C-alpha positions as CSV (number, residue, x, y, z in Angstrom):
1,X,0.0,0.0,0.0
2,X,1.3,3.5,-0.9
3,X,2.0,5.5,2.2
4,X,2.0,9.2,3.1
5,X,4.8,11.3,4.5
6,X,5.3,15.0,5.2
7,X,8.6,16.9,5.3
8,X,10.3,18.6,8.3
9,X,13.4,20.8,7.9
10,X,15.8,21.3,10.8
11,X,18.2,23.3,8.7
12,X,18.1,27.1,9.2
13,X,20.1,27.7,6.0
14,X,17.3,26.1,4.0
15,X,14.6,28.4,5.2
16,X,12.3,29.3,2.3
17,X,12.8,25.8,0.8
18,X,10.2,23.2,0.0
19,X,9.5,21.7,3.4
20,X,6.1,21.7,5.1
21,X,7.2,21.8,8.7
22,X,10.2,23.5,10.3
23,X,12.5,23.4,13.3
24,X,10.6,21.3,15.9
25,X,10.3,17.5,15.5
26,X,7.8,17.1,18.3
27,X,5.4,19.7,16.9
28,X,5.8,18.3,13.4
29,X,5.1,14.7,14.5
30,X,2.0,15.9,16.5
31,X,0.6,17.7,13.5
32,X,1.5,14.8,11.1
33,X,-0.3,12.1,13.1
34,X,-3.4,14.3,13.7
35,X,-3.7,14.9,10.0
36,X,-3.4,11.2,9.3
37,X,0.2,10.9,7.8
38,X,2.0,7.6,8.1
39,X,5.5,9.1,8.4
40,X,7.8,12.1,8.4
41,X,10.8,12.8,6.2
42,X,13.5,14.8,7.9
43,X,16.0,17.3,6.3
44,X,18.6,17.4,9.0
45,X,21.8,19.5,9.4
46,X,23.7,16.4,10.3
47,X,23.6,13.0,12.1
48,X,23.5,14.6,15.5
49,X,20.0,15.9,14.8
50,X,18.7,12.3,14.3
51,X,19.8,10.8,17.6
52,X,18.1,7.4,18.1
53,X,17.6,8.3,21.8
54,X,15.4,11.2,20.7
55,X,13.7,10.0,17.5
56,X,13.0,6.4,18.3
57,X,10.8,7.1,21.3
58,X,9.2,10.1,19.6
59,X,8.3,8.2,16.5
60,X,7.0,5.3,18.7
61,X,4.9,7.7,20.8
62,X,3.3,9.3,17.7
63,X,3.0,5.9,15.9
64,X,4.9,7.4,12.9
65,X,7.7,6.0,10.7
66,X,10.7,7.9,9.4
67,X,10.2,7.8,5.7
68,X,13.7,9.1,4.7
69,X,16.4,11.5,5.7
70,X,17.8,14.2,3.4
71,X,21.5,14.8,3.0
72,X,21.2,18.2,1.3
73,X,22.7,20.0,4.3
74,X,26.0,18.6,3.1
75,X,25.7,21.1,0.2
76,X,23.6,23.8,1.9
77,X,25.8,24.1,5.0
78,X,29.2,22.7,4.0
79,X,29.3,23.1,0.2
80,X,30.2,19.4,-0.3
81,X,29.3,17.4,-3.4
82,X,30.2,13.9,-4.5
83,X,31.5,15.3,-7.8
84,X,33.8,18.1,-6.6
85,X,37.1,18.2,-8.6
86,X,39.0,18.2,-5.3
87,X,39.4,14.5,-4.1
88,X,39.6,15.7,-0.5
89,X,36.2,17.5,-0.8
90,X,34.7,14.4,-2.5
91,X,35.9,12.3,0.4
92,X,34.4,14.6,3.0
93,X,31.1,14.5,1.0
94,X,31.2,10.7,1.0
95,X,31.9,10.7,4.8
96,X,29.0,13.1,5.4
97,X,26.5,11.0,3.4
98,X,27.8,7.9,5.1
99,X,27.1,9.5,8.5
100,X,23.6,10.3,7.4
101,X,23.1,6.7,6.2
102,X,24.2,5.6,9.7
103,X,21.8,7.9,11.4
104,X,18.8,7.1,9.2
105,X,19.6,3.4,9.1
106,X,19.4,3.1,12.9
107,X,15.9,4.5,12.5
108,X,15.1,2.1,9.6
109,X,15.0,5.0,7.1
110,X,17.0,5.5,3.8
111,X,19.1,8.5,3.0
112,X,18.5,10.7,-0.1
113,X,21.2,12.1,-2.4
114,X,19.9,15.0,-4.3
115,X,21.8,18.3,-4.3
116,X,25.0,16.5,-3.1
117,X,25.3,15.0,-6.6
118,X,26.8,18.4,-7.6
119,X,27.5,19.5,-11.2
120,X,30.0,18.9,-13.9
121,X,32.4,21.8,-14.8
122,X,35.5,22.6,-16.7
123,X,37.5,21.3,-13.7
124,X,35.4,18.1,-13.6
125,X,34.1,17.4,-17.1
126,X,30.8,15.4,-17.4
127,X,32.4,12.0,-17.9
128,X,34.7,12.5,-14.9
129,X,31.9,13.8,-12.7
130,X,29.6,10.9,-13.6
131,X,32.4,8.5,-12.8
132,X,32.9,10.2,-9.4
133,X,29.2,10.0,-8.8
134,X,28.9,6.3,-9.8
135,X,31.8,5.3,-7.6
136,X,30.3,7.2,-4.6
137,X,26.8,5.6,-5.2
138,X,28.4,2.2,-5.4
139,X,30.2,2.6,-2.0
140,X,27.3,4.3,-0.3
141,X,24.7,2.0,-1.6
142,X,26.6,-0.9,-0.3
143,X,27.0,0.8,3.0
144,X,23.2,1.4,3.3
145,X,22.6,-2.3,2.6
146,X,24.1,-3.0,6.0
147,X,21.0,-1.4,7.5
148,X,18.7,-3.2,5.1
149,X,17.6,0.1,3.5
150,X,18.2,1.4,0.0
151,X,20.1,4.6,-0.9
152,X,17.8,7.0,-2.7
153,X,19.1,9.0,-5.7
154,X,17.1,12.0,-6.9
155,X,17.3,13.4,-10.5
156,X,17.0,17.2,-10.3
157,X,15.9,19.8,-12.8
158,X,18.3,21.6,-15.0
159,X,18.4,24.7,-12.8
160,X,19.8,22.7,-9.9
161,X,22.2,20.3,-11.6
162,X,23.6,19.6,-15.1
163,X,24.3,15.9,-14.2
164,X,21.1,13.8,-13.9
165,X,17.9,15.6,-14.8
166,X,15.6,12.8,-16.0
167,X,14.4,9.5,-14.7
168,X,15.8,7.8,-17.8
169,X,19.3,9.1,-17.1
170,X,18.9,8.0,-13.5
171,X,18.0,4.5,-14.7
172,X,21.1,4.4,-16.9
173,X,23.3,5.5,-14.0
174,X,21.8,2.9,-11.6
175,X,22.2,0.1,-14.1
176,X,25.9,1.0,-14.4
177,X,26.5,0.4,-10.7
178,X,27.8,-2.8,-9.1
179,X,25.4,-2.5,-6.2
180,X,21.6,-3.0,-6.7
181,X,20.8,-1.2,-3.5
182,X,20.3,2.3,-5.0
183,X,16.8,3.3,-6.0
184,X,15.4,6.4,-7.7
185,X,13.5,9.2,-6.0
186,X,11.0,10.6,-8.5
187,X,10.2,14.2,-7.5
188,X,7.1,15.3,-9.3
189,X,8.2,19.0,-9.3
190,X,11.5,18.2,-11.1
191,X,9.7,15.7,-13.4
192,X,7.2,18.3,-14.4
193,X,10.1,20.4,-15.7
194,X,12.2,17.6,-17.3
195,X,10.0,14.7,-18.4
196,X,8.0,14.5,-21.6
197,X,5.6,12.2,-19.9
198,X,5.7,11.7,-16.1
199,X,3.6,8.6,-16.1
200,X,5.6,7.0,-18.9
201,X,8.9,7.7,-17.1
202,X,7.6,6.0,-13.9
203,X,6.5,3.0,-15.9
204,X,9.9,2.8,-17.6
205,X,11.8,2.9,-14.3
206,X,9.5,0.3,-12.8
207,X,10.9,-1.4,-9.7
208,X,13.8,1.1,-9.6
209,X,11.4,3.7,-8.2
210,X,12.0,3.7,-4.4
211,X,10.5,7.0,-3.2
212,X,8.3,9.8,-4.5
213,X,8.3,13.5,-3.7
214,X,4.7,14.7,-3.8
215,X,4.5,18.3,-5.1
216,X,2.6,20.1,-7.8
217,X,4.0,21.8,-10.8
218,X,4.6,25.1,-8.9
219,X,6.1,23.3,-5.9
220,X,3.0,24.0,-3.9
221,X,0.9,21.1,-2.4
222,X,-0.7,18.7,-4.8
223,X,-3.9,20.2,-6.1
224,X,-2.6,23.8,-6.2
225,X,-0.8,23.5,-9.5
226,X,-1.5,22.0,-12.9
227,X,0.0,18.5,-12.7
228,X,-2.5,15.9,-13.9
229,X,-2.2,13.3,-11.1
230,X,-4.5,10.7,-12.5
231,X,-2.0,9.1,-14.9
232,X,0.8,9.4,-12.3
233,X,-1.3,7.5,-9.8
234,X,-2.1,4.9,-12.4
235,X,1.6,4.5,-13.3
236,X,2.6,4.0,-9.6
237,X,-0.1,1.4,-9.3
238,X,1.0,-0.3,-12.5
239,X,4.6,-0.7,-11.3
240,X,3.4,-2.1,-7.9
241,X,4.9,0.8,-6.0
242,X,4.2,0.5,-2.3
243,X,6.6,3.2,-0.8
244,X,6.0,6.7,0.4
245,X,4.7,9.7,-1.4
246,X,6.2,12.5,0.6
247,X,5.1,16.1,0.6
248,X,8.3,18.0,-0.3
249,X,6.4,21.1,-1.1
250,X,6.3,24.8,-0.1
251,X,4.4,25.5,3.1
252,X,1.8,27.4,1.2
253,X,0.0,29.3,2.4
254,X,1.2,28.1,5.7
255,X,2.5,24.8,7.1
256,X,-0.8,23.5,8.5
257,X,-2.7,24.4,5.4
258,X,-0.1,22.8,3.2
259,X,-0.1,19.6,5.2
260,X,-3.9,19.5,5.2
261,X,-4.1,20.1,1.4
262,X,-1.5,17.3,0.9
263,X,-3.5,14.8,3.0
264,X,-6.8,15.7,1.3
265,X,-5.1,15.1,-2.1
266,X,-3.5,11.9,-0.9
267,X,-6.8,10.5,0.3
268,X,-8.6,11.4,-2.9
269,X,-5.9,9.9,-5.1
270,X,-4.8,6.8,-3.2
271,X,-7.6,5.8,-0.9
């Protein structure tokens, strides 16, 4: 059964970004469960913000799961990417992601690599950057397997990266890896920009789809943009998807309203 999740950011530097709840895990969990969500997805500044001693009892008390943990703070806070031309920076990026895999894994949640994929440049041409990225995903995907969770890789739109923009390119990258423990995150906002046909892209990726970010064409909650969700829902059902659709959307017009709009849309589409 497809499950619902809502995002929480604990990263001050990301303020204004597409996260529904902000700053306070206890408050976010309380609102999430009262609105009927199955899980929260957390964008954390580092592994210290995901301490098992804090999050395990809190999730248990609210009867919520942790859907995933974002690693984007590695870029937002520390300017680290897995494709930096400097090998010492690439190693620090790998170490940061590994620490987030450890933190999420102890809470049975996968880590997401999105903005930390970086970009190719004159100093790191596309072929070299893709090689750096593939090597990192191989190592990190294998590390995540130790926790029996996948590593999630997210294609981003052209304004955020020049590396992997489409689901098709993501599929090609994953099929080049040695590990089979990396799955794709299909973000409907990015897909609205880059895909010719969102539903067809989902069907083509099939079992490689491991997570979905639930946002409309304008990054507002589903139902407040122009994405036609009926074929998207049909495609997810056709591939047997049973993971999370997670509201990585703007808190528009405010967090509670965005969460409520998301849950109303989720129930209409999936229940």
